[in-house]
Backbone as ProteinMPNN parsed JSONL, in Angstrom:
{"seq_chain_A": "XXXXXXXXXXXXXXXXXXXXXXXXXXXXXXXXXXXXXXXXXXXXXXXXXXXXXXXXXXXXXXXXXXXXXXXXXXXXXXXXXXXXXXXXXXXXXXXXXXXXXXXXXXXXXXXXXXXXXXX", "coords_chain_A": {"N_chain_A": [[9.918, -0.754, -40.672], [10.356, 1.87, -38.444], [12.39, 2.756, -35.731], [12.103, 4.785, -32.92], [14.724, 6.54, -31.648], [14.883, 8.073, -29.338], [12.91, 7.059, -27.653], [13.857, 4.466, -27.235], [16.273, 5.052, -25.904], [15.241, 6.239, -23.555], [13.872, 4.044, -22.453], [16.054, 2.337, -21.943], [17.41, 3.884, -20.027], [15.47, 3.87, -17.952], [15.426, 1.136, -17.356], [18.045, 0.824, -16.398], [17.879, 2.437, -14.092], [16.016, 0.907, -12.664], [17.483, -1.447, -12.292], [19.564, -0.467, -10.642], [18.059, 0.29, -8.4], [17.087, -2.147, -7.461], [19.472, -3.382, -6.737], [20.197, -1.717, -4.619], [18.309, -2.283, -2.718], [15.601, -1.944, -3.218], [14.123, 0.61, -4.101], [11.299, 2.776, -4.402], [9.466, 3.674, -7.272], [8.262, 6.801, -7.863], [7.454, 8.312, -9.996], [7.937, 8.356, -13.577], [10.332, 9.726, -13.965], [11.397, 10.196, -11.469], [12.896, 9.021, -8.502], [12.132, 7.668, -5.397], [12.98, 6.932, -2.122], [11.353, 4.968, 0.152], [10.749, 4.891, 3.524], [9.519, 3.023, 6.169], [8.25, 3.098, 9.401], [8.072, 0.332, 11.212], [6.958, 0.001, 13.715], [4.759, 1.553, 13.757], [2.761, 0.559, 12.119], [-0.099, -1.124, 10.753], [-0.839, -4.384, 10.174], [-1.962, -6.983, 7.911], [-3.93, -9.551, 9.271], [-4.636, -11.881, 8.039], [-4.824, -13.77, 4.918], [-6.45, -12.531, 2.057], [-9.077, -10.565, 0.54], [-9.021, -7.108, 0.535], [-11.261, -4.67, 1.79], [-12.19, -1.345, 1.919], [-14.418, -0.084, 2.906], [-17.62, -0.595, 4.554], [-19.594, -1.385, 2.745], [-20.214, -1.28, -0.827], [-19.822, 1.998, -2.106], [-20.155, 3.222, 0.341], [-18.936, 5.251, 3.118], [-15.43, 5.192, 3.687], [-13.681, 3.171, 6.181], [-11.261, 4.225, 7.217], [-9.357, 7.222, 6.583], [-6.909, 9.414, 5.112], [-5.222, 11.304, 7.549], [-7.142, 10.89, 9.499], [-7.986, 10.331, 12.889], [-7.451, 7.462, 14.77], [-8.355, 4.876, 17.108], [-7.096, 2.246, 19.202], [-8.486, -0.848, 18.438], [-10.519, 0.109, 16.805], [-12.244, -0.524, 13.737], [-10.392, -0.856, 10.816], [-10.492, -1.779, 8.246], [-11.995, -4.305, 6.121], [-11.206, -7.689, 5.657], [-11.821, -10.063, 3.373], [-12.139, -13.508, 3.431], [-12.56, -16.686, 2.179], [-15.34, -16.282, 1.767], [-16.038, -15.054, 4.131], [-16.414, -12.155, 6.032], [-14.009, -10.443, 7.592], [-13.399, -8.259, 10.147], [-10.819, -5.963, 10.503], [-9.064, -4.922, 13.224], [-7.663, -1.875, 14.589], [-4.39, -1.919, 15.854], [-3.104, -0.147, 17.414], [-3.149, 3.248, 18.698], [-3.425, 6.292, 16.763], [-2.746, 8.598, 14.021], [-3.853, 8.417, 10.724], [-1.471, 8.02, 8.309], [-0.918, 6.847, 5.878], [-2.72, 4.822, 3.618], [-2.137, 1.707, 2.586], [-3.215, -0.091, 0.786], [-5.567, -0.764, -1.872], [-9.121, -0.549, -2.458], [-10.635, -3.681, -2.747], [-8.335, -5.022, -3.349], [-6.125, -7.841, -3.372], [-4.637, -9.159, -0.39], [-1.811, -10.171, 1.554], [-0.797, -12.286, 4.329], [0.496, -10.449, 6.991], [1.077, -8.24, 5.435], [1.515, -4.726, 5.088], [-1.124, -2.649, 5.911], [-2.033, -0.143, 6.835], [-0.355, 2.871, 7.641], [0.671, 4.697, 10.432], [0.952, 7.936, 12.076]], "CA_chain_A": [[9.51, -0.182, -39.406], [11.368, 2.77, -37.935], [12.418, 2.796, -34.267], [12.434, 6.095, -32.397], [15.898, 6.389, -30.797], [14.618, 8.722, -28.047], [12.131, 6.116, -26.832], [14.764, 3.373, -26.864], [17.179, 5.592, -24.887], [14.477, 6.417, -22.319], [13.651, 2.703, -21.908], [17.33, 1.865, -21.402], [17.639, 4.635, -18.791], [14.549, 3.365, -16.938], [15.902, -0.195, -16.959], [19.238, 1.024, -15.571], [17.397, 2.904, -12.793], [15.408, -0.237, -12.001], [18.575, -2.338, -11.889], [20.23, 0.169, -9.497], [17.17, 0.273, -7.239], [17.051, -3.519, -6.956], [20.757, -3.607, -6.08], [20.224, -0.934, -3.38], [17.344, -2.778, -1.751], [14.204, -1.748, -3.584], [13.519, 1.927, -4.037], [9.976, 2.831, -5.015], [9.37, 4.685, -8.308], [7.108, 7.67, -7.696], [7.048, 8.656, -11.361], [8.898, 7.857, -14.556], [11.604, 10.441, -13.891], [11.773, 10.469, -10.092], [13.045, 7.851, -7.653], [11.96, 8.04, -4.005], [13.167, 5.825, -1.189], [10.292, 5.024, 1.153], [11.089, 4.213, 4.761], [8.335, 2.874, 7.002], [8.502, 2.705, 10.792], [7.224, -0.841, 11.438], [6.255, 0.079, 15.002], [3.551, 2.355, 13.552], [1.994, 0.003, 11.006], [-1.111, -2.141, 11.029], [-0.643, -5.394, 9.14], [-3.07, -7.901, 7.684], [-3.839, -10.775, 10.073], [-4.982, -13.046, 7.21], [-4.794, -13.628, 3.464], [-7.801, -12.341, 1.532], [-9.337, -9.375, -0.269], [-9.258, -5.958, 1.413], [-12.331, -3.726, 1.465], [-11.982, -0.161, 2.737], [-15.706, 0.398, 3.41], [-18.507, -1.704, 4.914], [-20.346, -1.797, 1.555], [-19.877, -0.418, -1.967], [-20.377, 3.348, -2.08], [-20.198, 3.754, 1.707], [-17.764, 5.986, 3.586], [-14.376, 4.26, 4.121], [-13.404, 3.093, 7.614], [-10.167, 5.158, 7.527], [-8.929, 8.154, 5.543], [-5.699, 10.127, 5.487], [-5.41, 12.34, 8.556], [-8.158, 10.518, 10.49], [-7.475, 9.82, 14.156], [-8.057, 6.174, 15.113], [-8.01, 4.32, 18.413], [-6.893, 0.804, 19.232], [-9.75, -1.579, 18.412], [-11.38, 0.595, 15.714], [-12.128, -1.272, 12.485], [-9.72, -0.055, 9.787], [-10.961, -2.307, 6.966], [-12.485, -5.678, 6.152], [-10.501, -8.611, 4.772], [-12.705, -11.197, 3.076], [-11.456, -14.771, 3.163], [-13.492, -17.814, 2.11], [-16.701, -15.732, 1.872], [-16.25, -14.526, 5.481], [-15.934, -10.788, 6.16], [-13.266, -10.311, 8.844], [-13.06, -6.88, 10.489], [-9.436, -5.823, 10.969], [-9.02, -3.839, 14.207], [-6.405, -1.135, 14.766], [-3.609, -2.499, 16.947], [-2.595, 0.95, 18.22], [-3.729, 4.567, 18.456], [-2.621, 7.164, 15.913], [-3.359, 9.333, 12.915], [-3.559, 7.699, 9.485], [-0.497, 8.679, 7.44], [-0.997, 6.246, 4.546], [-3.456, 3.574, 3.432], [-1.237, 1.036, 1.65], [-3.926, -0.983, -0.126], [-6.736, -0.205, -2.534], [-10.347, -1.314, -2.263], [-10.741, -4.859, -3.601], [-7.006, -5.561, -3.625], [-5.725, -9.002, -2.577], [-3.589, -8.898, 0.595], [-1.123, -11.317, 2.133], [-0.59, -12.255, 5.771], [1.614, -9.603, 7.384], [1.23, -7.088, 4.541], [1.158, -3.454, 5.72], [-2.383, -2.097, 5.438], [-2.125, 1.253, 7.195], [0.789, 3.44, 8.351], [0.213, 5.742, 11.335], [1.919, 8.947, 12.568]], "C_chain_A": [[10.658, 0.644, -38.838], [11.265, 2.849, -36.414], [12.869, 4.18, -33.826], [13.558, 5.947, -31.37], [15.69, 7.026, -29.418], [13.868, 7.774, -27.112], [13.013, 4.97, -26.356], [15.716, 3.841, -25.771], [16.465, 5.735, -23.548], [14.209, 5.055, -21.659], [14.924, 2.146, -21.292], [17.642, 2.566, -20.083], [16.745, 4.122, -17.663], [14.967, 1.984, -16.446], [17.15, -0.097, -16.094], [18.85, 1.503, -14.178], [16.782, 1.753, -11.997], [16.476, -1.195, -11.477], [19.288, -1.785, -10.656], [19.36, 0.084, -8.252], [17.081, -1.123, -6.63], [18.341, -3.834, -6.21], [20.835, -2.885, -4.743], [19.209, -1.412, -2.358], [15.923, -2.382, -2.028], [13.652, -0.373, -3.362], [12.199, 1.901, -4.79], [9.959, 3.956, -6.048], [8.102, 5.494, -8.111], [6.578, 8.115, -9.05], [8.118, 8.14, -12.299], [10.279, 8.474, -14.371], [12.149, 10.603, -12.472], [11.843, 9.173, -9.291], [12.992, 8.315, -6.202], [12.164, 6.815, -3.138], [12.149, 5.999, -0.068], [10.706, 4.215, 2.376], [9.846, 4.2, 5.642], [8.761, 2.416, 8.383], [7.54, 1.564, 11.115], [6.49, -0.811, 12.77], [4.954, 0.872, 14.883], [2.751, 1.87, 12.358], [0.955, -0.978, 11.526], [-1.054, -3.099, 9.854], [-1.842, -6.324, 9.053], [-2.895, -9.166, 8.524], [-4.105, -12.042, 9.266], [-4.785, -12.727, 5.733], [-6.232, -13.444, 2.987], [-7.887, -11.123, 0.641], [-9.721, -8.235, 0.66], [-10.394, -5.089, 0.885], [-12.232, -2.564, 2.445], [-13.258, 0.39, 3.364], [-16.601, -0.799, 3.711], [-19.353, -2.225, 3.75], [-19.98, -0.862, 0.409], [-20.582, 0.938, -1.886], [-20.438, 3.977, -0.704], [-18.904, 4.492, 2.034], [-16.706, 4.988, 4.067], [-14.173, 4.29, 5.636], [-12.339, 4.101, 8.027], [-9.839, 6.002, 6.312], [-7.663, 8.834, 6.027], [-6.027, 11.225, 6.493], [-6.425, 12.004, 9.635], [-7.495, 9.931, 11.73], [-8.205, 8.513, 14.47], [-7.554, 5.706, 16.471], [-7.847, 2.812, 18.298], [-8.257, 0.113, 19.319], [-10.719, -1.112, 17.346], [-11.175, -0.281, 14.478], [-11.48, -0.369, 11.447], [-10.101, -0.507, 8.384], [-11.476, -3.715, 7.176], [-11.619, -6.499, 5.203], [-11.39, -9.84, 4.616], [-11.861, -12.416, 2.73], [-12.491, -15.885, 3.225], [-14.93, -17.374, 2.404], [-17.048, -15.235, 3.283], [-15.632, -13.133, 5.561], [-15.315, -10.607, 7.544], [-12.895, -8.851, 9.066], [-11.647, -6.856, 11.046], [-9.39, -4.652, 11.94], [-7.656, -3.143, 14.21], [-5.691, -1.722, 15.979], [-2.982, -1.434, 17.831], [-3.303, 2.239, 17.846], [-2.83, 5.36, 17.508], [-3.442, 7.897, 14.885], [-2.917, 8.654, 11.625], [-2.657, 8.551, 8.595], [-0.613, 8.161, 6.012], [-1.848, 4.988, 4.605], [-2.742, 2.86, 2.291], [-1.92, 0.1, 0.656], [-5.113, -0.253, -0.733], [-7.937, -1.102, -2.281], [-10.401, -2.473, -3.257], [-9.418, -5.515, -3.932], [-6.731, -6.802, -2.785], [-4.598, -8.616, -1.625], [-3.044, -10.21, 1.137], [-1.058, -11.175, 3.652], [0.643, -11.39, 6.068], [1.866, -8.397, 6.491], [0.774, -5.828, 5.263], [-0.126, -2.929, 5.078], [-2.449, -0.59, 5.638], [-0.849, 1.66, 7.942], [0.268, 4.617, 9.162], [1.339, 6.72, 11.676], [2.062, 8.769, 14.048]], "O_chain_A": [[11.793, 0.174, -38.762], [10.169, 2.994, -35.873], [13.886, 4.691, -34.294], [13.373, 5.302, -30.338], [16.265, 6.561, -28.434], [14.165, 7.703, -25.92], [12.924, 4.553, -25.201], [15.949, 3.112, -24.807], [17.029, 5.388, -22.51], [14.31, 4.931, -20.438], [14.875, 1.54, -20.221], [18.085, 1.927, -19.129], [17.211, 3.956, -16.536], [14.874, 1.694, -15.253], [17.297, -0.867, -15.144], [19.415, 1.042, -13.186], [17.005, 1.642, -10.792], [16.38, -1.691, -10.354], [19.587, -2.534, -9.726], [19.869, -0.168, -7.16], [17.008, -1.261, -5.409], [18.309, -4.483, -5.164], [21.474, -3.384, -3.817], [19.256, -0.968, -1.211], [15.089, -2.478, -1.129], [12.785, -0.193, -2.508], [12.008, 1.099, -5.704], [10.386, 5.071, -5.75], [6.997, 4.956, -8.181], [5.369, 8.275, -9.221], [9.103, 7.549, -11.857], [11.289, 7.808, -14.599], [13.26, 11.103, -12.297], [10.953, 8.328, -9.39], [13.711, 9.236, -5.812], [11.575, 5.765, -3.399], [12.091, 7.045, 0.578], [10.976, 3.018, 2.284], [9.201, 5.229, 5.84], [9.533, 1.467, 8.525], [6.34, 1.787, 11.274], [5.5, -1.521, 12.942], [4.138, 0.864, 15.804], [2.13, 2.67, 11.658], [1.112, -1.576, 12.59], [-1.197, -2.7, 8.698], [-2.631, -6.438, 9.991], [-1.832, -9.786, 8.494], [-3.838, -13.148, 9.736], [-4.604, -11.572, 5.349], [-7.135, -14.131, 3.466], [-6.892, -10.697, 0.055], [-10.633, -8.37, 1.476], [-10.477, -4.811, -0.311], [-12.195, -2.77, 3.658], [-13.194, 1.236, 4.256], [-16.376, -1.891, 3.19], [-19.783, -3.379, 3.766], [-19.485, 0.24, 0.649], [-21.784, 1.011, -1.631], [-20.747, 5.163, -0.59], [-17.908, 4.372, 1.321], [-17.037, 4.038, 4.776], [-14.453, 5.293, 6.292], [-12.475, 4.761, 9.056], [-10.011, 5.575, 5.17], [-7.374, 8.833, 7.224], [-6.984, 11.979, 6.317], [-6.563, 12.757, 10.599], [-6.56, 9.137, 11.632], [-9.434, 8.464, 14.438], [-6.474, 6.09, 16.92], [-8.401, 2.186, 17.395], [-9.079, 0.452, 20.17], [-11.651, -1.839, 17.002], [-10.06, -0.726, 14.207], [-11.944, 0.747, 11.212], [-10.042, 0.279, 7.438], [-11.402, -4.254, 8.28], [-11.329, -6.069, 4.086], [-11.675, -10.554, 5.577], [-10.992, -12.367, 1.86], [-13.215, -16.011, 4.212], [-15.641, -18.008, 3.184], [-18.22, -15.019, 3.592], [-14.47, -12.944, 5.203], [-16.023, -10.619, 8.551], [-12.161, -8.268, 8.269], [-11.31, -7.627, 11.945], [-9.645, -3.513, 11.547], [-6.635, -3.745, 13.878], [-6.314, -1.989, 17.006], [-2.398, -1.748, 18.868], [-3.971, 2.319, 16.815], [-1.622, 5.131, 17.453], [-4.671, 7.829, 14.877], [-1.736, 8.352, 11.454], [-3.025, 9.65, 8.182], [-0.436, 8.912, 5.053], [-1.717, 4.184, 5.527], [-2.738, 3.343, 1.159], [-1.26, -0.446, -0.227], [-5.6, 0.738, -0.19], [-7.787, -2.273, -1.931], [-10.234, -2.275, -4.46], [-9.375, -6.465, -4.713], [-7.068, -6.824, -1.601], [-3.708, -7.846, -1.988], [-3.74, -11.225, 1.169], [-1.24, -10.084, 4.192], [1.7, -11.58, 5.467], [2.774, -7.611, 6.759], [-0.233, -5.847, 5.971], [-0.207, -2.782, 3.859], [-2.86, 0.15, 4.745], [-0.328, 0.905, 8.762], [-0.488, 5.442, 8.649], [2.519, 6.385, 11.579], [2.818, 9.5, 14.687]]}, "name": "protein", "num_of_chains": 1, "seq": "XXXXXXXXXXXXXXXXXXXXXXXXXXXXXXXXXXXXXXXXXXXXXXXXXXXXXXXXXXXXXXXXXXXXXXXXXXXXXXXXXXXXXXXXXXXXXXXXXXXXXXXXXXXXXXXXXXXXXXX"}
């Protein structure tokens, strides 16, 4: 079996980048070749109030509650978190414009996990 030296070198480089990012406090890899440090203003985030499964729309195939660039008001439903077969509507805790939706449809979420980042 022959080992491609280019692939081994690339893997070593990626592992070194990962090691450096962990030492610096956890940079996020945007792609294989690019490292991006992501800073989030916690005063403009909406976090999960419970542990469960996040759903971005009221039913499969329906329009999502929030989308990038959408203006939301305090109290608007931003998503549903299902826990123990109960669908819990997660309300927006502040007004703003959606900058980032941090979870995918059907993804498990933890208590306090950032769900949405606002501008």
